[in-house]
C-alpha positions in Angstrom: 22.5 84.8 312.4 19.7 83.0 310.6 16.3 83.3 312.1 13.2 81.2 311.2 9.8 81.8 312.8 6.5 79.9 312.2 3.2 79.7 314.1 1.9 76.4 315.4 -0.1 75.1 318.4 -1.4 78.6 319.1 2.1 80.1 319.5 5.2 81.0 317.6 8.3 78.8 317.2 11.5 80.6 316.5 14.8 79.0 315.5 18.0 81.0 315.7 21.0 79.3 314.0 24.7 80.3 313.7 25.9 77.2 311.8 27.6 78.1 308.5 25.0 76.6 306.2 23.4 78.4 303.3 20.1 80.3 303.9 18.3 77.9 301.6 19.6 74.8 303.5 18.7 76.3 306.9 15.2 77.3 305.7 14.6 73.8 304.3 15.7 72.0 307.5 13.6 74.4 309.7 10.5 73.7 307.6 11.1 70.0 307.9 11.4 70.4 311.7 8.1 72.3 311.7 6.4 69.3 310.1 7.1 67.4 313.4 5.3 70.2 315.3 2.4 70.3 312.8 1.9 66.6 313.1 1.8 66.9 316.9 -0.8 69.7 316.6 -2.9 67.6 314.2 -2.9 64.7 316.7 -3.2 66.6 320.0 -5.1 69.8 319.4 -8.4 70.1 321.3 -9.3 73.0 319.0 -9.5 70.7 316.0 -12.6 68.6 316.1 -11.1 66.0 313.8 -7.8 65.6 315.7 -7.1 62.2 317.2 -7.4 63.5 320.8 -10.7 65.2 320.1 -12.1 62.0 318.6 -10.8 60.1 321.7 -12.5 62.6 324.1 -15.7 62.5 322.1 -15.5 58.6 322.1 -15.6 58.6 318.3 -12.3 56.7 318.5 -11.5 54.1 321.2 -8.2 54.0 323.0 -7.7 50.5 321.6 -7.6 52.1 318.1 -5.4 55.0 319.1 -2.0 55.6 317.6 1.1 54.4 319.4 2.3 57.9 319.9 -1.0 58.9 321.5 -0.7 56.0 323.9 2.9 56.9 324.7 2.0 60.5 325.6 -0.8 59.2 327.8 1.6 56.9 329.6 4.2 59.7 330.0 1.5 62.1 331.3 0.5 59.5 333.9 4.1 59.1 335.1 4.5 62.9 335.4 1.2 63.1 337.3 2.6 60.6 339.8 6.0 62.3 340.0 4.5 65.7 340.7 1.8 64.4 343.2 -0.9 65.4 340.7 0.2 69.1 340.5 0.7 68.3 336.8 -2.5 66.6 335.7 -3.5 65.7 332.1 -7.2 65.7 333.0 -9.0 69.0 333.5 -11.2 69.8 336.5 -14.2 69.0 334.3 -12.8 65.7 333.2 -11.4 66.5 329.7 -8.2 64.7 328.8 -5.7 67.4 327.8 -2.0 66.6 327.9 -1.0 69.9 326.2 1.2 70.8 329.1 3.4 67.9 328.0 2.8 67.8 324.3 4.2 71.2 323.3 7.6 70.7 325.0 7.8 67.1 323.9 7.2 68.1 320.2 9.5 71.1 320.4 12.3 69.0 321.8 11.8 66.4 319.0 11.9 69.2 316.4 15.2 70.5 317.9 16.7 67.1 318.0 15.8 66.7 314.3 18.1 69.6 313.6 20.9 68.1 315.8 20.5 64.7 314.1 21.0 66.4 310.7 24.3 68.1 311.8 23.3 71.5 313.2 25.2 72.3 316.4 24.8 76.0 317.1 21.2 76.9 317.5 18.3 77.7 319.9 14.6 77.1 319.7 12.1 79.4 321.3 8.9 77.4 321.6 6.4 80.1 322.7 8.7 81.2 325.6 10.2 77.8 326.4 13.8 77.6 325.3 15.9 74.7 323.9 19.7 75.2 323.5 21.5 72.8 321.2 24.1 70.4 322.6 27.0 71.9 320.4 26.2 75.5 321.2 29.2 77.8 321.3 27.8 81.3 320.8 28.1 83.3 324.1 25.0 85.3 323.1 22.8 82.3 322.6 23.7 80.9 326.0 21.9 83.9 327.6 18.2 83.5 328.3 16.0 86.3 329.6 13.0 85.7 331.9 9.8 87.6 331.4 9.1 90.6 333.6 5.4 89.5 334.1 4.2 91.6 331.2 2.7 90.2 328.0 5.2 90.2 325.2 3.0 92.4 323.1 3.1 95.2 325.7 5.4 98.2 325.3 6.7 97.5 328.8 7.6 93.8 328.0 11.1 92.8 328.8 13.3 90.6 331.1 13.6 90.8 334.8 16.4 88.3 335.1 19.1 87.1 332.6 20.5 83.6 332.9 23.8 82.5 331.5 24.0 78.7 330.9 27.4 78.7 329.2 29.2 76.8 331.9 26.4 74.4 332.8 24.8 71.2 331.4 21.4 72.8 331.3 19.9 73.1 327.9 16.3 73.9 328.6 14.3 76.8 330.2 10.5 76.7 330.6 8.3 79.4 332.1 4.7 79.1 333.1 2.3 81.7 334.5 -0.6 84.0 333.8 1.1 87.0 332.2 0.9 85.8 328.6 -2.2 83.6 328.4 -4.1 84.5 331.6 -5.2 81.8 334.1 -4.9 78.7 331.9 -3.3 76.4 334.4 -5.5 74.4 336.8 -4.4 75.3 340.3 -4.6 72.4 342.7 -3.8 74.5 345.8 -4.1 78.1 346.9 -1.0 78.9 344.9 0.2 82.5 344.9 2.8 82.0 342.2 2.4 84.4 339.3 5.2 82.9 337.3 7.6 80.0 337.6 10.7 79.1 335.6 12.5 75.8 335.6 16.0 75.4 334.1 16.9 71.8 333.3 18.8 69.4 331.0 15.6 68.3 329.4 12.8 70.6 328.1 9.9 68.2 329.0 11.1 68.0 332.6 11.4 71.8 332.7 7.9 72.4 331.3 6.2 69.9 333.4 7.6 71.2 336.7 7.1 74.9 335.7 3.4 74.0 335.2 3.3 72.0 338.5 4.8 75.0 340.4 2.0 77.3 339.2 -0.6 74.6 340.1 0.8 73.8 343.5 2.6 76.8 344.7 4.7 76.4 347.8 3.8 72.8 348.2 4.9 72.0 344.7 8.2 73.9 345.2 8.9 71.9 348.4 8.2 68.7 346.4 10.5 69.9 343.6 13.3 70.5 346.1 12.7 67.0 347.5 12.5 65.1 344.3 14.7 66.9 341.7 18.5 67.0 342.0 20.0 70.5 341.6 22.3 68.8 339.0 19.2 68.0 336.9 17.1 71.2 337.3 16.5 74.3 339.4 13.6 76.6 339.7 12.5 80.1 340.6 8.9 81.4 341.3 7.5 84.9 341.7 4.5 85.4 344.0 1.6 87.9 343.9 3.4 90.1 346.4 6.5 90.0 344.1 8.5 87.9 346.6 10.9 85.4 345.0 11.5 81.8 345.9 14.0 79.5 344.3 15.6 76.1 344.6 19.3 75.3 345.3 21.6 76.3 342.4 19.4 78.8 340.7 21.3 81.9 341.9 24.5 80.5 340.3 22.8 80.8 336.8 22.3 84.5 336.9 24.3 86.3 334.3 26.8 89.0 335.1 25.7 92.2 333.4 
């Protein structure tokens, strides 16, 4: 199996590929895909003072002069805010516009689709813990996705507390949000007790947005998820501070047989 890893957006992106291409070909196409991620980082990073989004926030650049892709993300973020009853919100509590909860999964999915558009069929992309599975995937091993055991990946006790098997489903995305890896980086709208939330979906953006919303909104967000999202499109699981587990319809059927 070919493996390619590169840092971007403050995390690591890892491609695992089983297509029978040469190592040189696979490395070249992965580097091209990373250019999509690098471009998104240059546009949307709040840690780069000269990024487009930083200049918009500082008013050095007007929204009238913003790029088309910047405006598209702003519009999409607004739609997701409405769909999640503001449990996902691209504006921080102190008023800073920050759509990073959408941008990483949007860019990662674009990078993965670049590989698909160029003929790769048997691969996965791990985008800092959010997983994309290619449409043509056939490898039984790559269909299995482990969920973090609430321990940072750098810890000796890091591992998986649950294993999913997506082989006989239409789901091709898994996104997890919580405090284990990056601390309290999600703005909680309610008195949410969720430590970690995972959403499995057909689409990586949908999975990532709702995983963020569940951490932000806790039980209220999970109730909204059950109301608005069909089990055919996505399902979710959340672990609370007391280690109790809540899930939506259909999630239990995804658990792998060990």
